[in-house]
PAKOLVEX-267589 format. One record per residue: x, y, z of N, C-alpha, C in turn. Coordinates in steps of 0.001 Angstrom, whole numbers, plus 524288, in hexadecimal, padded with zeros to 5 digits. Layout:
<lodrens>
XYZXYZXYZ...
</lodrens>
This chain:
<lodrens>
403E5BE0D676597401A8BE0B176AE240510BE3ED76E90402B3BE736771AA40576BEA9F775374047DBE8ED77ADE407FEBEAAA77E5740734BE977783DB40220BEBCB785E340086BF037783A53FBA9BF2977857F3F6F7BEF10784753F730BEBF5780253F2F3BE84077F2B3F282BE465783BA3F705BE281785873F70ABDEC0789D53F51CBE14D78EDE3F705BE60278FF03F571BE8C1794BB3EF91BE9CA794C13ED95BEBA1790533E801BECCA7900F3E4BDBE7DC790D03E658BE3AB78E453E35FBDEC878EA53E35CBDCBE7943E3E7E5BDCA5796BE3E845BDACA79C1F3E4F8BDE3C79FBC3E517BE35479EE53E207BE6ED7A2243DC2EBE5F17A1903DA6FBE4E479CC63D4E2BE3E979BCB3D31EBDEDE79E733D63DBDAC379DF63D4D6BD5CC7A06C3D4BABD6697A6593D8A2BD91D7A8883D8CFBD9E57AE343D422BDD177B0133D29DBE10C7AD063CE49BE4757AE993C8F9BE2027AD9F3C89BBDE8F7A9B53C3A3BDC0D7A8743C023BDF3D7A4EB3C1FBBE3D17A3323BEE7BE6FF79F903C26ABEB1B79D1C3C0D1BECE6798623C3BABF107795BE3C35EBF61B798DC3BEC5BF72D79AFD3BDDFBFC1879DC13C16BBFC917A28B3C18DBF8737A5C63C4C7BF89E7AA7B3CA90BF8CE7A91F3CC22BF5DF7A5063D19DBF5EA7A36D3D337BFB4C7A1743CFC9BFDD979E793D0F2C031079C693D1E1C06EB7A0D73CEAEC068C7A4ED3CF51C0A0E7A9663D453C08DF7AC6E3D5B8C03E47ACB63DA50C02487AFB73DF60C04097AD1C3DFC9C03547A7F03E4AFC04927A5303E47BC09D27A26E3E021C0CA47A32B3DF9BC11F87A1143E018C122279B213DD3EC0EB1798893DCFDC0E8A792D23D73EC0EB47914D3D5F2C11CA78D623D081C123C78BAF3CE72C0CEB789FC3C997C0BB778B673C75FC069978A353C743C056D7845B3C5D3C0926780E13C5EEC07F977B3F3CB63C067A779553CF5BC092377B6D3D4B6C07DD779DE3D63BC027377BCC3D476C011B780743D599BFBF7782A93D30ABF7B377F643CE2DBF88E77DE33CB64BF4C077A9F3CE1FBF412775653D008BF85C7732C3D2B6BF81F76E203D7C4BF50176E833DAA4BF5C4772DA3DF8CBF2E7773883DE99BED07773FE3DA7DBEB84776C93D951BE5F17775B3D772BE3A7772263D473BE6B476F2E3D2C0BE4ED769FD3D780BE401766843DB56BE776766C73E027BE6C6763C03E2FDBE1CF7656A3E336BE0F576A8A3E5E2BDC5E76C9D3E33EBD75C76AC23DE1DBD72076AFF3DB47BD277769533DBF7BD196763793DC3ABD5D4760703DD19BD55475AC83E287BD32E759B73E66CBD52D75C733EBC8BD34A75BB83EC3FBCD7E75CFF3E993BCBCE761223E9ECBC659762D73E62ABC2CC75FE43E23CBC51775D6A3DE5BBC1F675AB13DB15BBEB775E6D3DA0EBC0D9763123D714BBDEE767053D404BC1B976A6B3CFABBBFE776C7A3CC92BC2FC770273CEA0BC1FC775A33D045BC62B778353D2A7BC5AF77D553CEDABC6B2781CF3CAC4BC9D3780BD3C72FBCB5E784D83C189BCA3A783593BE89BC872787263B8E8BC7D7786743B63CBCC8A788E93B33CBCF78785B83B094BD416787A43AB04BD2AF789393A936BD53178D673A3CFBD48A78F263A232BD9787920B39D37BD9B47938639B4CBDE457965A39DE2BDEC979BB139FDBBDA7A79DCB3A24FBDA987A2F53A81DBDBD67A2BF3AA43BDC2379E0F3AFCEBDD4E79D8D3B26CBD9B4799A23B75EBD87579A953BA45BD512797033BD14BD0D179A213BE0DBCC7F797893C147BC85B799C63C454BC5E2795573C8F3BC3D0796623CC28BC19B792373C9E9BBC7F790133CA7ABBBBD78B043C929BB6B8788A13CD5CBB2D078A313CCDBBADFF788783D0E5BAA24789B23D624BABCF7877F3D610BADD37829F3DADFBAFE1780473DCBEBB49E783633D904BB7DC7850A3DA55BBC82788083DCFABBB4378D313DB65BB6FB78FB03DDD6BB56D794A13E38DBB3FF793D23E4A3BB13378F983EA0CBAFCB78E603ED33BB4B678D2C3EAD8BB83778A033ED87BBD05788963EE7DBC06578D6A3EAB9BC09C790F23EB53BC3A1795C23EFFBBC1A0798EE3F055BBC80799803F49BBBA3B79C903F9E0BBBBE79A493FA5DBBB52795133FF50BBC927928D40067BC26A792AC3FC62BC596791C53FD0DBCB3F791D73FEADBCD15797473FC37BCAF079B463FD86BCC587A0A440333BCB087A1D9404EFBC6687A00140A57BC4C67A0DE40E26BC87579E2040CEDBC9F07994E4105ABCD797965C410C4BD2BF7990F40C67BD4D579AD240C6DBD9E879D6B40F8CBD9B67A28540F22BD55E7A54E4122FBD4D87AA1941801BD4CD7A8EC41984BD2127A4B641F03BD1E07A34042102BD74B7A1BD41DCABDA4079EFA41F48BDF8E79D7C4201FBE2ED7A25941C99BE25F7A62741D0DBE56B7AAF542201BE41D7ADF6423D9BDF537AD5542877BDD9C7B03742D93BDF2F7AD9E42D5DBE1127A8C44322EBE2057A5CD435ECBE5BB7A899433D9BE9E57AAC84373BBEDB37AD6643A38BEB257B1E04376CBE8327B517439F8BE58C7B96943DDCBE1717B79643C8CBDEBF7B34B44012BDABC7B13944537BDD267AF80444E9BE17B7ACA54499EBE4197AABF44CE7BE6117AF4A44A72BE8857B31E44D4DBEAA87B78B44F99BE6567BAEB44CCEBE1E77BB6044ECDBDD887BE74453A0BDB2B7BBF5453B3BDB177B6C145820BD8CA7B3F445D27BDBCA7B50745CA2BE0F17B5D346135BE43A7B681462DFBE4C67BC3145F93BE33C7BFDD460FBBE3F57C55245DEEBE0757C8F145C10BE2B67CD3D45938BDFCC7D14245405BDDD87CF184527FBD8EE7D04A44D77BD6EB7CE68448FEBDA9A7CFD0445ACBDB927CBF744180BDF617CCAF43CC3BDDC17C98643829BDEF37CB6F43355BDDDD7C89C42FC8BDA387CB9B42B9CBD89E7C923427D8BD5147CBA2428D9BCF7C7C9DF427E4BCBE37CD5742863BC64D7CC3042339BC3C07CD7E420DEBC1387C99E41BD4BBEA07CA5E41CDBBB8F47CBDF41BBDBB7C87D0BC41D1FBB2BA7D30441843BAF8E7D43B417FFBAAD47D21F413D3BA72F7D36B415AABA36C7D79F4121EBA1E27DB15413B7B9E5F7DF4840F23B9AF27E0F44104BB96087E1F740C62B92777E41640A64B94987E94440538B944A7EA4A40318B96667EF2D405A0B94287F412406D0B8F1A7F41440934B8CC77F8B640EB7B8ED47F99041182B90077F55E416B1B92557F5E14164BB980D7F76F41264B9AC27F553411BFBA04D7F68B410B5BA1207FC5A40DBCB9D8D7FEBE40C8EB9E058045041191B9E38807884156FB9B19805FA41A48B9AC3808FA41E7CB9E958072A41E6DBA00580226422DABA2E07FFED421CEBA8807FE6D41CECBA9ED7FD7641BD2BAF1D7FB4541DC7BB37B7FED241CB5BB31A803D441E46BB7478076E4241FBB80780799426FDBB3C38085342CB2BB42B808A942F0FBB5CF8037242CACBB41D7FF2042EBFBB58A7F9FE42E32BBB5C7F8F442996BBD887FA0A428C3BC3217F92D42C6DBC64D7FCAF42D11BC4958018B430A2BC753805104363DBC72C80328437F4BC2918016143D48BC2067FF6943E16BC53A7FA7443A00BC57C7F73D43A61BC8717F25A43AEABCE487F37F4380BBD0387F74543860BD5C27F8A243DDABD72B7FA7C44067BD3747FD1C445A2BD47C7FF29449D1BD3DE7FAF84499DBCF7A7F81F44DC0BCE447F45C44CEDBD0C47EF06447F1BD19A7ED89446B6BD3B17E85B442E5BD8407E8E6444B7BDCA77EB0E4411EBE0F97EC3A43E78BE36A7E788440B5BE2AA7E2DD43E66BE4F67DE2B43AF6BE11F7DB2D43A26BDC847DD78436E6BD87C7DAFC431B4BD8247DDE542D6FBD8237DAF14283BBD7857DD2D4260EBD2347DBA84248DBCF1C7DF8842247BC9F97DE7B41C65BCA7A7DDAE41A74BC7E67D9AA414D6BC7697D8D44138BBC19C7D95C4111CBC04A7DDAC41065BBAC37DF0940AFEBB8D57DD7140AF1BB46F7DA9740623BB1C37D91540667BAC477DB5F40223BAA617DD9040215BA5127DF993FE84BA1A87DC5140015B9CCD7DBB03FCF5B99277D8A43FFF9B94337D78A3FD24B90287D64E3FF79B8B2B7D4E1401C7B8B8E7CF69405C7B88537CE5F4086DB886E7C94B404A1B87E87C4C3400F4B84437C51F3FD67B83617C0C73F9F1B88207BFC53F906B8B3F7C3CE3F5A8B8FD27C33C3F8A2B949B7C14B3FDA9B94F67C29940085B99A47C10E40447B98A47BC8D40430B93DA7BA6D407CFB92B37B631406EDB963D7B17C40202B97747B049400EEB9ADF7ABD540350BA0467ACA8403A3BA2067B1A040609BA7137B2C840BE5BA6E77B1D440E49BA2657B2CD413DBBA1BE7B1AD414BDBA1C67ABCA41189B9EC87A90541232B9E477A35E4112ABA3677A08240DA6BA6A37A29F40C76BABA87A02D40FF5BAFFF7A248413B7BAE897A59D4178BBB2367A7CB4150ABB6337AB6B4107CBB4FA7AD9140E03BB8617B16A41084BB7A77B6C741378BB35A7B77E4168ABB27B7BC3141C37BB1AB7BA9B41FD1BB3887BDE04255CBB2F07BCB142778BADB07BE8D42652BAC717C36D42855BA79B7C5B44246EBA5A97C9BB4243FBA0857CA8042088B9E2C7CE2F42348B9A1A7D188421C2B99E67D67442367B95BD7D9F441E8DB92857DB2341E3DB8DF27D89D41978B8AD67D8ED41ACCB85167D982416D4B82147DAE44175DB7C6A7DB27415B6B7A037D5F641861B75CF7D47B416B9B72CC7CFEE41715B6D037D14D4139CB69EF7CEF4413B6B64517D00741692B61517CBC8416F8B63917C72241A20B61627C2E541CFCB65ED7C0594218FB650D7BDF842480B694F7BB8C4213CB6C617B79F4218CB71877B7EE41E84B74F77B48E42186B760D7AF8B41F16B75057AB1F4219AB75E37A619420AEB7B777A4284243DB7D4F7A0E942381B825579E5A424EAB87027A1A64271FB86207A64C428C4B8A727A99D42E38B894C7ABA9430C2B8D537AD8E435C4B8C9F7B031434A8B8B467B5DB436CBB87007B7CF43599B85427BD2243A92B83F47C01743A85B851D7C51743EE9B83DC7C88243CC4B814B7CD6A43D18B7C157CDC243B2EB796C7D27543E77B7AFB7D73143BDBB7C397DB8F43E9AB7DDA7E04243E01B7A077E4C943971B778A7E5394388DB74027E999433D8B708B7E86B4336FB6C4A7EB6242EBEB69027EB3042BEBB69807F05C426C0B69E57F0184239DB6A647F4D341FB2B65F57F51D41F67B63877F99F41BC2B5F3C7FA6C4164DB61647FB774124FB5E857F9BA40CF1B5FED7FAF740B7EB5DB5800544088BB60C980353406DBB5F3780884400E9B5FA0808F23FEB0B5C1E80BF73F949B5CC680DAD3F963B608C8123E3F5F9B646B812483F5A7B67E0816CE3F040B676C8193F3F033B675C81E7B3EB66B66AA821723EAEBB6B05825733E636B6BBC827733E54BB6FA782B7F3E82BB6E298307D3E937B7208833BB3EC30B7119838823E968B6D4683C2E3E425B6D4B83C103E12DB69F483FA03DF63B64DB83D173E1BEB636F838B63E049B5E89836203E15DB59EF839BE3DDAEB5634839DD3DE1CB51DC83D8C3E27AB4E1083C183E318B4CF8837113E704B4935835653EC7DB4B73836353EFABB48C1839333F4E7B4AAB83A843F92CB481E837393F7C2B4544833173FBA9B42B282FE03FF49B46AE82D5A40442B453582CB640817B48BE82A644091AB4789824A5406B6B4361822A540730B421B81D144020FB3FC981B344012EB401D816183FC52B3E3D813D53FD6CB3C0C80E683FAC1B37CB80D093FB69B356E807E13F776B37C28041A3F82AB36B17FF153F475B38917FB343EF17B36217FBFD3EEF7B31257FD913E9F0B2E9E7FEA93E719B316A8030F3E9F5B32EB8071E3E793B35B680B803E5EAB3B35809DA3E913B3DA2806813E7BDB42D68048F3E286B42CC801B43E199B3E9A7FEB43DCD9B3E4F7FB883D7E7B3E577FEDA3D85FB3CF1803D33D3BAB3CB98072F3D2E7B41C880A423D68EB4573809DF3D638B4A4780CE53D393B4E9D809C23D08CB51EF80C323CE57B5674809723D2B8B5A49808293D323B5BB6803243D76EB5F008015F3D56CB63DB7FE943D81FB682E7FF443D755B6CCC7FC0F3DBF3B6CFF7F84D3DACFB6D4B7F3383DED7B6CD57EF383DEC9B71A17EBA43E326B72A27E8F53E356B77127E5533DFC3B76367E0A33DDB3B7A7E7DEA13DA87B7A477D9E43DE0FB79127D5403DC6CB75727D1E63DF63B745A7CD283DEDAB78EC7C9503E2DDB79E17C5F53E7EBB773A7C5C13EB8EB79427CA033EE93B75AA7CC2F3F216B77187D0703F674B73127D0B23FB40B74DE7D16B3FFC3B71647D1773FF54B6D3C7D5AC3FE17B6EE17DA793FDC2B6B1A7DEB33F93BB67597DDE53F4E5B694B7DBD33F05EB65E67DAD13F1CDB61BB7D6CF3F4E1B63337D2E23F6A4B5F5B7CF073F9E5B5B167D1993FD75B5CAE7D50B400C7B58DC7D7B73FD8AB55357DB193F99CB575B7DDC43F63CB54217E1153F2DAB50737DDD83F0A0B52757D9953ED6AB4F217D62C3F095B4A8D7D41D3F56EB4BA07D2B03F8CAB47787D0A83FA05B43787D4E93FB31B455E7D9AC3FC7CB41CA7DDF13F7CCB3E6E7DF813F330B40D97DFF93EE87B3DE67E1553ED1FB3A0B7DCFC3EDDBB3BB77D8153ECAEB38417D3B53F013B33637D3BE3F523B341E7D4D53F8B8B2FA47D4FF3F779B2C097D9903F550B2E467DDCE3F3F1B2B117E25E3EE77B28D47E1F53EB9DB2A4A7DDE53E659B28507DD2B3E267B2AAF7E0D63E376B2F5F7E2C93DFDFB31E27E6673DD9DB36E67E42F3D98CB38E07E6C03D713B3DD27E5423D6B7B413E7EA203D8DEB45F67EA003D8B1B494A7EEAC3D324B4B027F0043D21EB4B8E7F5023CD0CB4D557F6E33CD15B534C7F7223CC3BB55C47F2A33CC86B5B727F2383C74AB5DDC7F3D83C745B60B27F8313C272B63237FA103C20AB68D47F8543C664B6B177F6803C652B707F7F49B3CB1DB71707F13F3CA8BB74F57ED783CEE5B76B17EA3C3CF79B7C957EAE73D43FB7E5B7EBB43D530B83F07EC763D9CBB85A37E91A3DA2CB8AC67E8383DE5BB8CAE7E4D53E226B90507E7A23E1C3B90C37ECDA3E581B93F27EFC13E793B90E67F4683EC83B91B67F58D3EF0CB8EF47F9DC3ECC1B909E7FF153EB6BB95957FF9A3E910B977C8047D3E3EFB94B4805A63E0DEB93AC8018B3DBF1B90E08024B3DCE7B8B55804303E0E8B88E7802163E24FB8398803C63E37EB83958099B3E6CCB873880B4C3E855B8766810CA3E3A6B8878814573E02DB8BED812B33DB93B8D34815DF3D800B887E816863D73AB85938124C3D3D1B80FC8127D3D61DB7CCB816143DB45B7C09815B23DDC9B7822819103DD96B79DE81EC13DEC0B7ECE81FC13DEBBB80C98251F3D960B8039827A83D53AB80D6824773CFE6B8052826793CE63B7AAE8277B3D1A9B76FA825D53D090B717B826B23CCAEB6F23822ED3CB9EB71EB81E943C7CDB700C81AC03CA0EB6BAC8176D3CEFEB6C20815F03D17DB6841812923D75EB688D813493DA06B64B88111F3DFB8B64A78110B3E18CB66B180BBD3E68DB67B780B483E8B1B698A8064E3EDF5B670C8055F3EFBCB67548008C3F4E1B65717FF143F7D2B6A047FCAA3FC5AB6B3B7FEE23FF4DB6FD17FD2240527B6E987FD0F40827B71847F9EF40DD9B70D57F9E24106EB74187FE2B40ECAB7326802F4410E4B761B8076640FE4B730780C5A4140FB71F480F494137EB6ECC813F8414A6B71A9818F941524B76DE818A841653B7A0081D4641345B7F1881CE340FEAB801A820B940CADB84CB8209D40E1AB88A1824FF412C0B87F98272441474B8B7E82B4A41563B91088294A415F1B919982417416D6B96C7821DC411DFB992281F8A40D5CB96C4820B04085DB98C681EB14050CB9A7B8235540504B9F85824A240219BA164829353FC5BB9FC48290B3FA89B9DA382D5B3F51DB9BFE82DBC3F43BB964F82C633F821B93DF829EA3F774B8E6A828453FBE8B8AFD82A503FEA4B8CCB82E5D40311B89D3830784016EB847F832933FC76B83FB834213FAB0B7F25836893F926B7ADD832BB3F8FBB7C0882DAC3F799B77F9829E33FB7DB737E82A2F3F96BB6EB3829D13FCB1B6A1682A8B3FE09B678F825584030AB679E823CA404A0B64EC81EFA40545B5F1081FF74039AB5BFC81C2E40410B564E81C79406D5B546B8179340AD2B51398183D40DDDB4F40813D140A9DB4B7C8108F40AC8B4C1580B6840830B4879807D040C2BB44698061540AD0B3F788068140E67B3B3A8053840B9EB3730801CB40D94B36227FD0641278B38117FAC54122DB3DDD7F971416B9B406F7F967416C4B46167F8B641546B47CA7F32B41311B4C7F7F2D4411EAB4F0D7EDD9414DBB54377EDEF417DFB55377E9D941B2CB59E07E9C641996B5D9D7E56941A88B62A57E66141A5EB66A97E26141FC1B69337E23642123B6B647DDB542634B6DF27DD1742582B73D47DCF242863B768D7E04042851B7C3E7E03442C35B7E3F7DC3D42A57B814C7D88642DAFB83187D43542D2EB88EF7D35443166B8B337D14843133B90727CF1C42FEDB8FE37C95742BC3B925F7C7A2429E7B91F77C242429FEB975C7BFBD42BD9B97997BAE242BB3B9C857B7F342B20B9B3D7B22F42A70B9F3E7AF01429CFB9E707A96342EC9B9C2E7A70F42E13B98847A37D43293B96377A0D14345AB998D79C3843161B9D9879AE843275BA09F7962C4347ABA61C7973C43343BA85379BC1434F4BAD9C79CF74386EBAD707A1D243D4FBAF477A177440C3BAF2A7A60643ED2BB2C87AA4F44024BB17A7AF1743E9FBB4AC7B38744192BB9D67B38B43EFFBBDEE7B558441A7BC2E17B62B44563BC24D7BAC5448FEBC60A7BB5A44CA2BC5C07BFBF449B0BC61B7C4ED44564BC9147C5044423CBC9727C9C043FB4BC4377CB0243DA0BC18A7C6FB43B2ABBC727C7CD43F32BB85E7C962443E1BB89C7C71744806BB4FD7C89B4498DBB5C67CE5444A01BBAB97CFE744B6EBBBDE7D54F4472CBBA0A7D90B4423CBBAED7D7A143DE3BB92F7DAEC43DB8BB33F7DB3443EE7BB09B7D6EA43EF6BAAE17D6DE44329BA8C37DA7B447CFBAB2B7DA4244C14BA97B7DDAA44AA5BAA577E36044800BAEAC7E46F44651BAFD17E9C144241BABD57EB9643EB7BAA5F7E81243ABBBA67F7E95E43D39BA13B7EA894411CB9FB37E779443E2B9ACE7E8844464DB9ADF7EDF1448B2B9F417EF5544B23B9FB67F47444711B9F5C7F8D24427FBA1B77F7F743E56BA17E7FBDF43C4CB9BF47FC8043BDCB990D7F83843A20B939F7F87143E0AB90567FB8A4430CB91127FA734471AB8E2F7FD3E446EDB8F608031444652B945D8046D4460AB95E1809E844131B93A880C8843CC8B93AC809B2437E6B919F80BDC4386DB8BE180D4A43ABAB88C4809CF43B38B833380AE443F49B822B80F1E4434CB856D80F4F44732B84DB81371444C1B85E8818C644195B8A048192143EF1B8B4381E0E43B00B871181F8043866B84E981B8B43498B80C781CA443742B7BF581ED043BD7B7AB181CA543EB8B762E81E9E44072B771B8243A441F9B7BE78256B443ABB7D2B82AC343F1BB7C9A82E9A43A5CB7E0D82CE7435D3B7D88830594347EB77CF8315E435DCB748682D7E43488B6EED82E0443847B6C0D8319F43CC7B6E80832B8440A8B6C078362943F07B6CDA83BCD43E2BB68AE83E9943C79B690C84410440D9B6B3B8477043FA9B6EB384B19443B0B70CA84E96445CBB6C948523144ADBB6D1D8539544D39B692E856F644B71B69DC85C98
</lodrens>
């Protein structure tokens, strides 16, 4: 098996047809078809389903695509890895981050990286741990800063902080209470994350232990959608963030303490099998510093002026 087999296969899946892939990578279509036939023979499996509308990967093909894509990315990084080992960190770092953390940290992190690590390029992906875990396991991501509700097995993890979950309400919400119980939460209209989701798991477990069922009026898969729905006064939400002064346009959202508290743990997650490159290690250290600074500034904002 050659690297060209992997490149050709990935190009075909991305293009959706042999014809478009041939034009994109400048390889004759008959030669491309022959290479894929060789690949399928070597593997003893059908990787692509052909039809008049083009091609799509079979179930086996989807797995092979994920692994092939990861291998090609690692090959592309080799030059930067070698050069980083001998001197200043260099290359791209694929960073996963929880959406709620990205809202507060992404801007400052990219700025700090440009200053401290000018030869490092960040590639930022946002998503919940349960959704991006396969990307970690397939080495499509180098390191992730995400929330987890229980310790994650099979990966290298470094817990950095615990964050409490808060109910958030619109600025004009009538109820002025500063805390809410799980029983009271169950009666409120809530917008919740689409399963599978780390925070949703923590909430399901908490409601289950309390014998309650949340009043879920909508499920969404983006943090921005959650904030928009709450701001419009349609429903309340539960998020691992109790301060929105750093989110332009949503500073007026009102956080309410949930009692008894429900916590998530913020962790740095990476592959347990492949060590980080020097660029990824440097970016991880920078991210830790940004997290520490963020919480320090948040504590300062919480201190009332004399």
